[in-house]
Structures are given as structure tokens and as C-alpha cells.
C-alpha positions in Angstrom: 19.5 140.9 55.1 19.7 139.4 51.6 16.3 139.0 50.0 15.3 135.3 49.0 12.8 135.2 46.4 10.0 132.7 46.6 10.7 128.9 46.4 11.4 127.4 42.9 12.3 131.0 41.6 15.1 131.6 43.8 18.8 132.0 42.5 21.6 131.6 44.9 22.9 134.7 45.9 26.4 134.9 47.7 29.2 137.6 48.4 31.7 137.6 45.7 35.0 136.4 46.5 37.4 133.9 45.5 35.4 130.8 45.7 34.7 129.4 42.3 31.6 130.2 40.3 28.5 131.0 42.7 30.6 130.6 45.9 32.5 132.7 48.2 31.9 133.2 51.8 29.2 132.0 53.8 26.1 134.0 54.6 24.3 132.8 57.7 20.8 134.5 57.9 19.3 134.7 61.4 17.0 132.1 61.9 13.2 133.1 61.3 10.2 132.1 62.6 6.8 132.6 61.5 3.3 131.5 62.0 1.6 129.1 59.7 -0.9 131.2 58.2 -4.2 129.2 56.8 -6.3 130.8 54.2 -10.2 130.3 54.9 -11.2 127.8 52.1 -13.5 125.1 51.6 -12.4 121.4 51.7 -12.3 119.5 48.7 -11.5 120.5 45.2 -12.6 124.1 45.6 -10.3 124.6 48.2 -7.3 123.2 46.4 -8.3 125.5 43.6 -8.3 128.6 45.5 -4.8 127.6 46.6 -3.5 127.0 43.3 -4.8 130.3 42.2 -2.9 132.0 45.0 0.2 130.3 44.2 -0.4 131.3 40.5 -0.7 135.1 41.5 2.7 134.9 43.5 4.4 133.2 40.8 3.1 135.8 38.2 4.0 139.0 40.3 7.4 137.2 40.9 8.2 137.4 37.3 7.5 140.8 37.2 9.8 143.0 39.6 7.7 146.2 39.1 4.6 144.4 40.2 1.3 144.0 38.4 -2.2 145.4 38.5 -5.3 143.6 39.6 -6.5 143.9 35.6 -3.1 142.6 34.3 -3.4 139.3 36.8 -6.9 138.8 35.6 -6.2 138.9 32.1 -3.1 136.7 32.5 -4.7 133.8 34.9 -8.0 134.2 33.0 -9.9 135.0 36.0 -12.9 137.4 36.7 -12.3 140.5 38.5 -14.0 139.7 41.5 -12.2 136.4 42.0 -8.9 138.3 41.7 -9.8 140.9 43.9 -10.9 138.7 46.4 -7.5 136.6 46.2 -5.5 139.8 46.2 -7.2 141.2 49.3 -6.3 137.9 51.2 -2.9 137.7 50.3 -2.6 141.3 51.2 -4.0 140.8 54.5 -1.8 137.8 55.3 1.3 139.8 54.1 1.9 137.5 51.3 1.9 140.6 48.9 1.4 144.4 49.4 -0.2 147.0 47.3 1.7 149.9 45.9 -1.1 152.6 46.0 0.9 155.2 44.2 1.3 152.5 41.2 -1.9 150.7 41.9 0.2 147.5 41.5 0.5 144.5 43.8 4.1 143.5 44.9 5.7 140.7 46.8 5.1 141.2 50.7 7.3 140.8 53.8 6.0 137.6 54.8 7.5 135.9 51.5 10.9 137.3 52.9 10.3 135.9 56.2 9.6 132.4 54.7 12.4 132.6 52.2 14.8 133.3 55.2 13.0 130.6 57.3 13.8 128.0 54.0 17.5 129.2 53.6 18.2 129.3 57.4 17.0 125.7 57.7 20.3 124.8 55.5 22.4 126.7 57.7 26.2 125.6 57.3 27.2 125.5 61.0 24.0 123.7 62.1 24.2 121.0 59.0 28.0 120.6 59.7 27.9 120.1 63.3 27.3 116.2 62.9 29.9 115.8 60.6 32.6 117.7 62.9 31.4 115.4 65.7 31.6 112.4 63.8 35.2 113.2 62.9 36.3 113.9 66.5 34.4 110.7 67.7 36.0 108.5 65.1 39.5 109.8 65.1 39.9 111.6 68.7 41.4 114.3 66.7 40.1 117.8 66.0 37.5 118.8 63.5 36.9 122.6 62.0 34.7 124.4 59.5 36.3 126.9 57.2 35.4 129.2 54.6 37.3 131.4 52.3 37.1 135.0 52.5 39.2 137.0 50.0 42.7 135.8 50.2 42.0 134.1 54.0 40.6 131.1 55.5 38.2 132.0 58.4 37.3 129.2 60.8 33.7 129.5 61.8 33.3 126.3 63.9 35.0 123.6 65.6 35.4 120.9 68.1 38.7 120.0 70.0 39.7 116.6 70.1 40.0 115.0 73.7 43.5 114.5 73.9 46.1 116.8 75.5 48.3 117.1 72.6 46.1 118.8 69.9 46.2 121.8 67.6 45.4 125.3 69.0 41.7 126.3 68.7 41.3 128.5 66.1 37.7 129.6 65.8 37.4 133.0 64.4 40.8 133.3 63.3 41.8 134.5 59.6 44.5 132.5 58.1 46.3 133.1 54.5 44.6 130.3 52.4 47.5 128.9 50.9 49.1 127.6 54.2 46.2 125.6 55.1 44.6 122.6 53.9 41.2 124.1 53.8 42.4 126.9 51.5 44.4 124.4 49.4 41.0 122.2 49.0 38.9 125.6 48.0 41.5 126.9 45.8 41.7 123.5 43.8 38.3 123.9 42.8 38.9 127.2 41.0 41.8 126.2 38.6 44.5 128.1 37.2 42.4 131.3 36.6 41.4 131.4 40.4 44.8 130.6 41.4 46.3 133.6 39.6 43.6 135.8 40.9 44.6 134.8 44.5 48.3 135.1 43.9 47.7 138.7 42.8 45.5 139.8 45.8 47.7 138.0 48.2 50.4 140.4 46.9 53.2 137.6 46.3 56.0 139.2 44.4 56.0 137.8 41.0 53.6 135.2 42.2 51.5 135.3 39.5 54.2 134.5 37.1 54.0 130.6 36.0 57.7 130.4 36.5 57.8 131.5 40.2 58.9 128.4 42.0 56.6 129.3 45.4 53.8 129.4 42.9 55.1 126.4 40.8 54.8 124.4 44.6 51.3 125.5 45.2 50.0 124.7 41.8 51.3 120.9 42.4 49.8 120.9 45.8 46.5 122.1 44.4 46.8 119.2 41.5 47.3 116.7 44.0 44.0 117.8 46.1 42.2 117.6 42.9 43.5 114.2 42.1 43.0 113.1 45.6 39.8 114.8 46.4 41.1 116.1 49.6 44.0 118.6 50.4 46.8 117.8 53.1 49.0 120.5 55.1 51.6 119.0 57.3 54.0 120.8 59.6 53.8 124.3 57.7 51.2 126.5 59.2 51.9 124.9 62.9 55.1 122.7 63.4 54.2 119.2 64.6 50.6 119.6 63.3 49.0 117.6 60.5 45.6 118.6 58.5 43.5 117.2 55.9 40.5 119.1 54.4 37.8 118.4 51.7 35.2 120.8 50.2 31.7 121.2 51.3 29.4 122.1 48.4 26.1 124.0 48.7 22.7 123.2 46.8 24.0 124.1 43.4 27.4 122.3 43.6 29.6 125.1 44.3 32.4 124.8 46.9 31.8 127.2 49.7 33.5 125.7 52.6 35.7 122.8 53.8 35.9 120.3 56.3 39.2 119.9 58.2 40.6 117.3 60.6 43.8 118.5 62.2 46.1 116.6 64.9 49.8 115.9 65.8 51.9 114.8 62.8 53.1 112.0 64.8 49.6 110.6 65.1 48.4 111.7 61.4 51.0 110.2 59.1 50.7 110.7 55.4 49.9 106.7 55.3 47.1 106.9 57.7 45.5 109.9 55.8 45.8 108.1 52.4 44.5 105.0 53.8 41.7 106.4 56.2 41.4 109.9 57.3 41.4 111.3 53.5 38.6 109.4 52.6 36.6 109.8 56.0 37.0 113.5 55.6 35.4 113.3 52.2 33.0 111.3 53.2 31.7 113.5 56.0 32.0 116.5 53.7 29.8 115.0 51.2 27.3 114.0 53.7 27.2 117.7 54.8 26.8 118.6 51.1 23.8 116.3 50.7 22.1 118.1 53.8 22.8 121.5 52.1 21.0 120.3 48.9 23.7 119.1 46.7 23.0 115.7 44.9 25.9 113.9 46.1 26.0 110.5 44.6 25.2 107.8 47.0 27.5 105.5 45.5 30.4 107.8 46.2 29.6 108.3 49.8 29.1 104.3 50.2 32.5 103.8 48.4 34.1 106.0 50.8 32.6 104.5 53.5 33.9 101.0 52.7 37.1 102.2 52.0 37.4 103.8 55.7 36.0 100.6 57.1 38.4 98.5 55.1 41.2 100.7 56.4 40.5 100.4 60.0 40.0 96.6 59.7 43.4 96.2 58.0 45.2 98.3 60.2 43.5 96.4 63.3 44.8 93.5 61.9 48.1 94.7 61.1 47.7 94.0 57.5 48.6 97.0 55.5 52.0 98.4 55.5 53.3 102.1 55.1 54.2 103.2 51.8 57.7 104.4 50.8 58.7 107.6 52.9 58.6 109.7 49.7 55.3 108.4 48.1 52.4 110.7 48.0 54.5 113.3 50.4 53.9 117.1 50.5 57.1 118.3 48.7 57.4 121.0 51.3 57.6 118.8 54.1 60.8 116.8 52.7 62.7 119.9 53.6 61.2 120.3 57.1 61.6 116.4 58.1 64.3 116.7 60.7 62.9 119.9 62.1 59.4 118.2 62.2 60.8 115.2 63.9 62.5 117.2 66.5 59.4 119.5 67.2 57.0 116.1 67.3 59.4 114.7 69.8 59.6 117.9 72.0 56.0 118.3 71.9 55.4 114.6 72.8 57.8 115.0 75.8 55.8 118.2 76.8 52.6 116.1 76.6 53.8 113.3 78.9 55.1 116.1 81.3 51.7 117.8 81.2 49.7 114.6 81.9 52.2 113.7 84.6 51.5 117.0 86.3 47.7 116.4 85.4 47.5 119.8 84.0 44.7 120.8 81.3 43.2 123.7 80.0 39.2 123.6 79.9 36.8 125.8 77.7 33.9 127.7 79.3 31.6 129.2 76.5 28.6 131.3 76.5 26.7 133.5 73.7 26.8 136.8 75.5 28.7 139.9 75.6 31.6 140.2 77.9 29.9 142.6 80.1 27.0 140.1 80.9 26.9 138.2 84.4 27.7 134.7 82.2 31.3 136.3 81.7 31.8 138.2 84.9 30.9 135.1 86.6 32.8 132.9 84.4 36.2 134.9 85.2 35.4 134.3 88.9 34.8 130.6 88.0 38.3 130.2 86.2 40.2 132.2 88.9 38.7 130.0 91.7 39.4 126.7 89.8 43.1 128.0 89.3 43.6 128.7 92.6 42.1 125.5 94.1 44.0 123.3 91.7 47.1 124.8 92.1 47.2 125.6 88.5 46.6 122.2 87.3 43.3 123.3 85.4 43.1 126.6 83.4 39.7 127.7 82.3 39.7 129.6 79.2 36.6 131.7 78.3 34.9 131.5 75.0 32.2 134.6 74.8 29.9 135.9 72.3 28.9 132.7 70.5 32.5 131.8 69.4 31.8 128.2 69.7 28.2 128.6 68.4 24.8 129.2 69.9 23.4 128.1 73.0 21.8 125.0 71.5 25.3 124.3 69.7 27.4 124.6 72.8 25.3 122.3 74.9 25.4 119.8 72.1 29.3 120.1 72.3 28.9 119.6 76.1 27.3 116.4 75.5 29.8 115.3 73.0 32.7 116.3 75.4 34.1 119.0 73.1 33.3 121.6 75.1 33.8 121.6 79.1 31.5 124.2 80.7 28.7 126.6 79.5 26.7 129.3 80.9 23.3 129.2 79.1 19.5 130.3 79.7 17.3 128.1 81.8 15.0 128.3 78.5 17.2 126.3 76.3 18.4 124.1 79.2 14.8 123.3 79.9 14.5 121.7 76.5 16.7 118.9 77.7 16.0 118.9 81.3 12.2 119.1 82.3 13.0 120.0 86.2 14.6 123.4 84.9 11.1 124.0 83.3 9.7 124.6 87.0 11.7 127.9 86.9 10.5 128.9 83.4 6.7 129.2 84.2 5.5 132.9 83.9 5.5 134.8 87.1 6.6 132.0 89.0 8.8 134.6 90.9 7.8 137.8 92.4 10.8 139.4 92.2 14.5 139.2 91.9 15.1 139.0 95.7 12.4 136.1 95.7 14.3 134.3 92.9 17.5 134.4 95.1 15.4 133.1 98.0 14.0 130.1 96.2 17.2 129.1 94.4 19.6 129.5 97.2 17.1 127.6 99.5 15.8 124.2 100.1 13.5 124.6 97.0 16.3 125.4 94.7 18.4 122.6 96.4 15.5 120.1 95.4 15.1 121.6 91.9 19.2 121.2 91.4 19.3 117.6 92.6 16.4 116.7 90.2 18.2 118.6 87.4 21.5 116.8 88.1 19.8 113.4 88.1 18.2 114.3 84.6 21.3 115.6 83.3 23.6 113.1 84.3 21.6 110.8 82.1 22.2 113.0 79.0 25.9 113.7 79.5 25.3 117.0 81.4 26.6 117.7 84.7 24.2 120.8 86.0 26.6 122.6 88.6 24.5 125.7 89.4 21.3 127.7 88.7 21.5 131.6 89.3 21.0 135.1 88.0 17.9 137.0 89.0 16.9 138.6 85.9 13.6 138.6 84.0 12.2 139.7 80.5 10.4 142.8 81.2 7.7 144.4 78.9 8.5 147.8 77.2 6.1 149.3 74.8 5.1 152.7 73.1 1.2 153.0 73.7 0.6 153.2 77.8 2.0 152.2 81.0 1.6 148.6 82.2 0.5 148.2 85.6 -2.3 145.3 85.4 -3.3 142.4 83.3 -5.9 144.9 81.1 -2.9 147.1 80.2 -1.6 144.2 77.8 -4.7 143.7 76.0 -4.6 144.6 72.2 -0.9 145.4 72.3 1.3 143.7 69.8 4.5 142.6 71.4 7.6 141.0 69.7 8.5 138.0 71.6 11.0 135.1 71.0 9.9 132.2 69.2 9.4 130.4 72.5 6.0 128.5 73.0 5.7 129.2 76.5 6.7 133.0 76.1 4.0 133.1 73.1 1.4 131.5 75.2 2.1 133.8 78.1 1.6 136.9 76.1 -1.5 135.5 74.5 -3.0 134.6 78.0 -2.5 138.5 79.0 -4.5 139.4 76.0 -1.6 140.8 74.1 -0.8 139.7 70.7 2.8 137.8 70.4 4.8 138.5 67.0 8.0 136.6 66.8 10.6 138.7 64.8 14.3 138.2 64.6 16.2 140.2 67.2 18.1 142.5 64.4 14.7 143.7 63.2 13.2 144.6 66.4 14.3 148.2 66.6 12.9 148.8 63.0 9.8 147.1 64.0 9.2 149.2 66.9 9.9 152.2 65.0 7.7 151.7 62.2 4.8 150.5 64.5 4.8 146.8 63.0 4.6 146.0 67.0 3.9 148.3 69.9 6.4 146.8 72.3 9.3 144.1 73.2 10.2 142.2 75.9 13.8 141.4 77.3 16.2 141.7 80.2 16.3 145.4 81.3 20.2 145.5 80.3 19.5 144.4 76.8 16.5 146.8 76.4 18.7 149.6 77.4 22.1 148.5 75.7 20.1 148.0 72.4 18.7 151.7 72.8 15.1 150.7 72.5 14.2 153.6 74.9 14.9 156.0 71.9 11.4 154.5 70.3 9.6 153.6 73.3 7.9 155.3 76.2 7.1 152.8 78.8 8.8 150.0 80.7 7.6 147.9 83.4 9.6 146.0 85.9 7.5 143.1 85.9 8.9 139.2 86.2 7.0 138.1 83.2 9.5 135.0 82.5 13.1 134.3 83.7 16.0 135.2 82.2 18.2 133.5 84.4 21.1 130.9 83.6 22.6 128.0 84.6 26.3 126.6 84.8 26.5 122.9 83.0 29.6 120.9 82.4 30.4 118.0 80.1 30.3 114.6 81.8 32.8 113.5 79.5 35.3 116.2 81.2 34.0 115.7 84.8 34.9 111.9 84.6 38.4 112.2 83.8 38.8 114.6 87.0 40.3 113.4 90.3 38.2 113.8 93.3 40.0 116.7 94.3 39.8 118.3 91.1 35.8 117.8 91.0 35.7 119.4 94.6 37.5 122.3 93.1 34.8 122.5 90.4 31.9 122.4 92.9 33.7 125.0 95.1 34.0 127.5 92.0 30.5 126.8 91.0 29.6 128.3 94.4 31.5 131.3 93.5 30.1 131.3 90.0 26.5 131.6 91.8 27.4 134.4 93.9 28.8 136.4 91.1 26.0 135.9 88.8 23.3 136.8 91.6 25.4 139.8 92.6 25.8 141.2 89.0 22.4 140.3 87.8 20.8 142.6 90.5 23.4 145.3 89.9 22.8 145.3 86.0 19.1 145.3 86.1 19.1 148.0 88.7 21.5 150.0 86.7 19.4 149.4 83.4 16.3 150.8 84.9 17.7 153.9 86.6 19.5 154.8 83.0 16.2 154.3 81.2 14.3 156.6 83.6 17.3 159.0 83.3 16.8 158.6 79.4 13.2 159.9 79.7 11.4 156.7 79.8 8.5 156.2 82.0 9.3 153.1 84.6 6.6 151.2 86.3 7.2 149.0 89.0 4.8 146.1 90.0 5.0 144.5 93.3 1.9 142.2 93.4 2.0 139.4 90.5 -0.8 137.6 91.8 -3.2 138.7 89.4 -0.8 138.0 86.5 -0.3 134.3 87.9 -4.0 133.8 87.6 -4.5 135.2 84.1 -1.6 132.8 83.0 -3.5 129.9 84.7 -3.9 128.2 81.3 -0.4 128.4 80.6 0.4 126.7 83.9 -2.3 123.9 83.0 -0.7 123.3 79.7 3.0 123.1 80.5 2.5 121.4 84.1 0.6 118.5 82.1 4.0 117.1 81.2 5.3 117.4 85.0 5.8 114.7 87.3 4.2 114.7 90.6 7.5 116.0 92.4 7.7 118.9 89.8 4.0 120.0 90.3 4.8 120.2 94.2 7.8 122.2 93.7 5.8 124.8 91.5 3.1 125.0 94.5 5.9 125.6 97.0 7.6 128.5 95.0 4.0 130.1 94.5 3.2 129.6 98.3 6.3 131.4 99.2 5.5 134.6 97.2 2.7 135.0 99.6 5.0 134.8 102.7 
């Protein structure tokens, strides 16, 4: 992970590529979460003074890469030695500084790295851009995407499909030569002649760097037009019959690092429409995202673009504006392809009409896990059953491993109608649907078999009905809940067989309040860390243990640095299958029945593969030398986490509370 210096002294550090100046590629650090640390200071001016001195110490050390001694700090800040030692001790204790004992110097600590990453990740590009992407789709009903320049290629890192049958291919994750895309031209236009020459050389154009080369001349003209208009256009080049318009997104320093793209069929996205409305609309949204990333985009410019977009809409609705001349403002390359593009557009339109007549459609199923995880194997069975039940009218395409974003991002797409199906954790779904949180309470299930018994029985049907009622109000169709998987504790200190065995252990947890509160109630110390840092933290003793699904514990080789694992259903690691209400509403009754039938197949495969993977992982860890403990009676753990139940059930309805009691009672049968 890149190091991010303290606030106000930070400099933007980005991977070098063809993006002009300080740009080039997008780094997306893992989202960090840290506890707020409070210094024990008195109220009033004295407390403020202590805080100011602590900040002065951090600033002084930040300016000295080799660190500073206590004496040097005392002299520089005009503080007494007892005061400086007291402040340094507090800063070291809380991780803001660390002491280099060999050199007797104080250096910046890891907590500042965490805080820096937290601040940086709050400016995460994909997260900030999703509102602009969604706005483009909603306003135009075309497809929108987010692209970065990586070397000589454009990489599509996120996107929403438009609702129409006739739309561009989904290219999230694809690399495309920059010069044939609107996004690439928008970003190349920022760098001027020097950047273009470098691009042509690195892209390997024969004679391309020669100013007299005709292809390079055509590209230069396209880039000049992009600079003049504020957006770039590509029509019928990368994909015959499709048009794209793109504008750059700027980071906090003003460097153009990415581009916002609107794409659709050329027959719907004419040059006249782009110049009058879509071009300004893409520019406006790109500027708004840039402001979110910290760039001081002029408010007046955004307002003027908004006015231009609205004026174009009104004029178009009233039939007041006429198309420009056929050759005015057009891409020169398009003139040579006009007949071909028209023929392709007509063919595509005919294909579209035929597809609609046959009610054929391709729907997207997304999840954030690997292709070996039950979300994916159950998704394959789900897709196969839908195709079978609808006679091929509906094809379900799978997008695993976060190709369409993280779980929260995909769920947002479900609500917008840009993603059709999603398999996701109950923890994330519980943020939107309270009924699901009944299943998220600690030790609510005694075992995997108990989970299946509850979720496939009358209690499960009640919870599913309640979740569906809540979900319908939020654009989420909850189809199924399944997967008898849990987050189990693993550590390097001792076997865990009772509540007392948790006491004093430091466990890495997710930044989920219920998870932290659960481990705290058990007497352990929860330590939230990014997943990518867990192995090293275990290896170096920063934490004593971690908790995760059994297969995740094994596949990430945590058994190499741990000694003990306990099969203990602390909190659920199960999942749900949801569908966009937008998609559901446009299906026929027969197609809806096919979806519900396929959801039952999804449940069966989730339960089957979840059981098999958990058992196989524990067996593999035992063979690797890990001591595996199996806890069969969780009643003492339920009692120990009673404060967690009281805290979270305070927000439950009477019906939710009754369901909790029913599930706990079923443990004792």
C-alpha cells in the first residue's frame, strides 16, 4: 500500500503513466477503519493546548524523514523536557509515533498511515463516481461507464448498463487501445502534442510519431476538437453502430486521471443530440464528480452546463431546435463509414425488434466472491434453471469477483435497475432490510444444520416474507436466504472451548459494529484491520487471531501462522439472493414463476455447497496440523452476548423480537 503522509503535508502520489502531469492510473486503496483515539486531556484551553502541541510534534517529525530526538523536539518547539516526554509517550502509546530505540529518535507511527488511508479512501474514485454514472443512465436511458488510462490502454473500471435491449457490450474490466475510444481521446487531449507523440511511440504506430503521418494527423484533429468542446466523441469506430461521448474527471490537484463515458446506439445518439445535450450533460457530471474528489470546479461552469442541458431538453420536447448540417462538427472518420454505419444500425434495429418480439433478454447476476464460492456455483445452477424454464428467453450472465463493484455498490445497482440479480452477505443486506438482521445476531444458530432447519422451515418463511415486504419498498426483491456458513475464530494462543478462553485475546474483525460488539462481549479485544494486512498482523503478533469463514481461513493460508481454530458459529456468513424490482416488473408472469423456481434451486445448491466447503476446510486445516475444536453447545455464548442482543434488538419490531425467541428456543429442541 502507498504511504500517505499526514494531512496538509501530503503530496499526491500516483503511478506514472501517460496521464498528464501527476496523473496516470487510479489507485484504489482498501477502505480503512480505525477507532477514534481520545487523549486524556482536561477541558478548556489547557486541553486545546495539549492537542496543539501534539499536532506540532507530529508536524515537526513529518518534516524530518530521519526522525527527531526528544531533545531536538523540545528545543524546536520550546517545550520543557518533562512536557515533551509526556506528550511523546502518549503519542507512542496510541500509535501516532514510534520510537526508534537504536537511533533514540521518534518517527511517524502506523496509526497515521491508517488515518491517511482512511482519508484517501473517502475520496475513492469508483464510490464517488457512481452517483454520476447513475444520473447519466437515469437521464438518458443509455449506458454509462468509468475509465482510466493505463499505459496505452483504456481500462473500464465500473459502469451501469442502460435498460434498453439495444445497448453496447458491457466492457467492465476490459482493456482497449486509447485512441479508438472517447475516454482515451478525452484523456490524451489533456496532454498536448508531447503526450500524443509519446503515446504513438509506445503504442507502436509505424511512423506514427511523424507529424506528417495521416493517421496521426486524424487523431490530432480529434484531440483538438475534444479540447475545444470539453468532451470527446467516438462514433462507429470501436463498435459499429455505437457512439460514445466522454469528459475527463479531475483529482484534487486538477490532474485528469479518469473519464466519464456515455454510450449508446448511433441511431439514438446523433452528433446533433450530443452537441445540444449529451456532451454538456457528461461534462456536468464529470465536473460534479471532480468536485467530490476535491477539485475546485467552478460552480458557475457546472450551473451553465446544467442550464444548457435543460434548455436542450425543453427545446427538443417542443420541437424548436433543428439538426445541424450533416457534415458540421462530425468526426471525419465517420464520413467514410456512413453507409456502413447506417446499414449496421438498421440491422441492429431489426435484430432488436426481433429480440423484443421473442421477449429474449440477458440479465446480469453479480457477486463479490471467487468462482469457487457457493455464490457462484449456486448462480450457475440458477442461470441454468432459468434458461431451461423460459425456453431460452432469459439468459443470465454471471459477473463474479467484484467485477461490478463491492457488495454495497452492486446493491445500489439493484435498486437503480442497472444490475438484475445479486448474491450478497446478510450483513450488508441487513443495512437495508431490518428483518434480515434477525439472522445476524451472534450465536443465533447452534450449527449449520440448525441454520438449514430454521431457514427452510416456517420461521424462515416468516423472515423471508417480512424481508420481501421491506425490500419491495426499496426496489429490492428478496428471493432467497441460504448458506449454512459462519465466521469462526482462529488464534495462535490457545484452543477456544468456552467464553473464558476469549478473554484477553486480540482478534482482527471486520469493521462491522455487531461483530466488534460481539467479540468485546466475549472478553476479547476487537481490532479492525484491512483484510490484506491480516496475514502480516498475525505473523508479527499485532493480533492474536482472526475470524472468518472456514474456507477463507484455509484458502488464505492463515493456518501457516496460527495454531488453533474453533468450529463455533459466532456470526452468520450466510447469503441472500436479491433481484432488482425494475427488472422484476418488466417480466411476464411465466418468467417470474421461472425466477422463483430457479431461486429454490439456488437455495439447494447454496446449502449443499456451503456445508461441503465448511467441512472440507476444517478437514484440510486439521491435516495441516491445526488443532480443531468443535463446540456443540452455544448456550453459554448466547448468555455472554446478551448485551449485544439487547443493544440491537432495541431497533427491532415486536415481530422481529418474537422471531429471535423462536430461533433461540429451537436450539434447545
